[in-house]
N, C-alpha and C positions, 0 to 999 in steps of 0.2 A: 502493499499500499502506501510504502514512505515514499519509495525505490519510485514509484509512477508517479504522486503527487511531484519531486524532483524533476522531473522529467518534463512534464507537462503546464510550472506553473510557472510562467514566469514574472522576476522581482528585478523594479527594477529603482537602482542604486546612484540615489543625487545625495551630491554635499551642496546646501547653499548660505547664505552669508545673513543667520537672521541672530537681530542683535549683536547685530559686529560680531558674530562666531561663527564659525564655524560649524555646522550640524550636518548631521549624518540622517539621510530620511530612505529606507525604504520602501517601495512600491510593489505590492504585490496585487495584479493586473494588467489589462492594456494601459487603464488610465493612468499620465504621468501628471495632465494639466488639467485638472479641473477649470481653471478659469477662462482659458480660452478652449475649451470643448463644448459648440456648442451643437452640436449632434445630437442627434434625435437619441442616439444611444450612451447621452455619458450620464453614468447612472444620477439615483435624485437620495442619496444616502452615500456615506464614507464612515467605514470603521476606520477605529484612531485608537493604538498603540505608542499609551506612553508607558518604556519602562521600569522594572528595577533599578537598581545598583551594584552593581556597574552599569552604567545610559546604556550599552551596549548593542546597539539593533542588531546587529548582525545575532549576534544568540538566540535571536525571537523568529527567523528568519522560517525555522519548522514548523512554531505554531499561527505563522501568520499566513503560512501557504497551505495548511490541513484546515486554518480556519475559511479562509478564500471558497476553498474545496469543499466544507462543511454548510458554506448559505448562496450553492451553488455558482459558482461566480458569477453570482448577479451583481456585488455591489464590492469596490476596491478595498481594500485591508492597506491600510501603513501604517511605520512605528518609526517613531523621532528617536533619536541621538539626544541626551541631554548633554546642556551645553559645557563648553571644556573637556567633553566625553571622548569624542572620538577625534580627530584628524585629517584631510583627507594626502591620497596619496602624490606625493609633488607633477606628474602627468595628472591628475585627478585635476578638470574646472569648478573651478566651483560657482555656483551661480547667484547672481545677487535678485533681489527686486525691488519693487519701492518700496518708499519705509511705507508705514500706517501711519494715518496719519491721530490715530485715537490712543496709539502708543503712549504712555508717558516713559520717561529714558530711566534706564535700568542700571541704576548704581551698581546695585550687586550679582552679576550676572549666573556667577556661581555662585548662589547662597542661596536657600531655596526658596526665597521671592520671587529672587531672578531668576531662579527655577520655572518656578510658573508662568512668569510675565513673560518669559520664552514662549512656554509652548503658545500661548495666547496668540503672541504675536506672531505666531507661524500660522496660525488654528484664521486668523485676521487677512493674511496678505498670501494663503493658498486656499481660501478652502471657501465658497457662495457664501451670502451670506442666508439662503436658498434653499442651501444642503443640508437635506436630516443631518444628526452624529453622530456614532455609537463610541464614547468615548471606553479604553476599557486599559484601567492600570494593576499596572503589578507591584508588590512590595512600595514603595514612594511612590510609586507614579499615582494609584490611588489617594496617596494625599492630592498631591496635584494637580487629581480627575476633580475630587471636592473640592476641591480651589476656586478649579474651570467654571466646575457647574453650579456656584452660588449666583451668579449672572445669568444662569436657569432655575430655580430651584423648582420649579413644576414640574424638573424633569423623572422620571424613575429612575436613579443611579445605581444594582442587586451588590448583596454584600456575600461575597466566598469566604470563610475561616475554613482553617487547615486543623486538623484535629494531631498534624504531627508536626508541627511549624511554631519550632522555640523563637522566632521574631516575632510571632503574633499570634503570643496562644488562647488556648480554648476560653479562657476567661474575660478577653477579647470581646467573644463572639457572643458570651452571656449577657456583659455589658451594656453591648450593642442595641439585644435584642429585651434588656427589661427601658434601656434609654427609647428606641423607635419600637413599639409591640408592631406597630400597623406595616413597616418596613417588611418590605423582602432581605432577610437576612439568612442565610444559608450555611451549618457547617459542612464539609467534608464527609462524606461516609466512604472513601475510596485509598483514604492513605495518600493522599497525592502530596508529596513533597512542596513545599513551601518557592523552591527553583525546581516548579513544576516545565521551563522549557526544555531541562535538561536531562530526557529521556518518555517526560508526560503528556507532552505539546498535545497527539491528537485526544487522549481525554479529554483533556481540557479544551479543543477546540467543538468539540464535540460536545459538550453540554454546552457551553456560551454560547451556540447556532442552535442547542434546544431552546435553550433562555429568549433567543431573537422570533424562535420565525412566526410566530404568533406577528410578532409589529413588523414584522419584516416581509408577512404575507398581504400584504395591507396598502405595500410601497409598490 
């Protein structure tokens, strides 16, 4: 199954200048420029993955490929590196985009708040406002996603806690259930480790696709 996915699904690598910092973006699927694509085939939704630490996008390639396949290749799946976590090879062109007029100056781009602003700046300059967005955060990427979603609190953001995860123990799940009893907060029953990208990408991709299937069927 994995070998078939690797052969059939293209992943396009770009290095862009975002907030003045080289940023690696991996784009799974045939769509690489959502702003300038005016064709009838342009997707209406983007699945956007924000990594954990270290923010090395390449580690997530098996997961994004599997997820792209699990949503029937209907929607692009992109993953972004954290600011300062990936450097472009010397022979790699670094793409530039117009500055975001709504973005404030990022004073500490490498700090946690700066990393949040970094992702917001990318979304503002690379994803059309009318496009629907699914944010997937892993580890610290979950925190960054939550900060982004403060701008859209009406969105339904699913919490998935591991049972063998020292970084995020079961007590966190129990506390979240108490604080948000109506939330979609789930406890892993498959003993998937925190670093799911190392060997459990297909299982996670299948679960995420299952969570999304009802909403995606309406698009």
